[in-house]
Phi, psi and omega in degrees: 000142181264138180252148179235123178280118184272354183304315180299328181286320173298316181299319180295315179297316179296315181300319180301315185282334172294315178301311181295338178297337182255012182296338177302333183297305179292328180291317178295328178292345180249019187297338181282350183257150178300145181301319180296323180291320175299315179301314182303310183284331175298313180292315183299312181292325177295320179296315179301314180298315181293321177295320177298315179299316182294313183292320185277325190234344191227031179297324179298317179296321178298313181294322178295320179295315179297321178293322179296317179294316182296325183276349183282166177293154181308321180297317180292321178297318177295322178297318178300312181296317182297311186282337171291316176299314179297322179300313178297320180294314183293322177297318180300312179298314183299313183294316181298314180295319183292317178301315180299315182297314182297318186269342185234350174243271171191165183294325183296327176294318175297321177298317179299326179303318183272001165278321177291323189302314180299322179298311180297321181294315180296317181291318178295322176299321177293316186283320188262324183255359180060033177284127184291140174237126178283168183301317181295332180285325173295322176298316180297319178296320178298317178296320179296318178298319178298317179297323179292325176298318180297320183279327189269021182271021183262222188288138187297318181300316179298319180296319180294319176298319179299318179295320178298313180296314183295314181294319182296320181281326177299314178292327176299314179299321180295316180297324182283332174297323179293329182262026190295341183281349184266156180300131189288322179292320178297315178301312182298319179298314180296319181295315181287330174296317176297318179301317179295320177299323179297314193264339184305316181294347185249025184302316182298321177291322178294323179289325181069215182264012183296137177245013181291129184290143176272093185259188181300323179299316181299311184288329175296312183290322177289329175296315176297317179300320183286311186282307188275327186250006178232291186297311183297306181291328177295319177297314179300319180296314179294323177297316180299325182291350178295327184235343180259146181287162178300322179296319179294315176300320179300319180288320175300333181300340180298339176303319183301300182293329178297315177293321176303315181296316179298316179298315180299319185282314187272326185259313184267001173058034173288145180283147178223179181229164177297327179297316180294320178298316178298322180295320179292324175297320178297322178296317179301318177296320181295326177297317179297314181297318181301323186265006176286132172054055176284348180299128181098355179280120186264142171269110184302131175089348182246347180066029186244139176262127180264112182265175173296164178302135176103352177245190183241164177249148182254126175261123182274000000 
């Protein structure tokens, strides 16, 4: 029997969400610019970076991926094209909505979006991918849902934006779980290239009536946003999905909104309430409950047991 060490995959997933936990900093630094314009340059610079990486260092991986698709059955090839297209579309929707929320509503609303997302991801993984959920994990999902109810009792527009962000990223994770056999950098390059193709013809509409000059500060911050807060964590996230289930990634995602909330409260001086603090504590408890006794949890269709961090998984 072959063993697979899951520690690197857990580490990659955790690192991705820690990085995203601090994304309000570059976004707030760009608050004077339209959300659509930020999105355009975030995607454009990310595509340039990924194409350079692919051409200079990963041409072999690109050719292997294309050969794999070409050699696959028509149904599998169509699945690859469909879910790659969906991945680019969902990322575009998610980013535009999130940038708008952070810069024009508040960080806490963006944080709430990624509190909803893990619940939706775990449930969608169960419903669509037949990923098994143990009793303690259903309890954790229930506690998480309760915490989201406590936080989401505010303004309806904010709640709707939160649902849009959460659903778009939850479905993105599901689509990428389906494409786990393909090279992650190649997938990411194709998805962001598609995203750029979607939005490039609409640059003037994305820019709106803004007359703010695109200076060195703008390109420095969008460059940081693209390299450090887009390409790197997305790659780590996709890498983690090679061995961890969508539900597990969804629960690790709680790191992101918890850090967002701390940043909003301690650095940007957004107001909060005792109810929200209690809800975040409840979420922290739910993460612990979700990860209790993972030994024996099977990944349907892969024959793999997902153990706690620090042990190994057995492939049958």
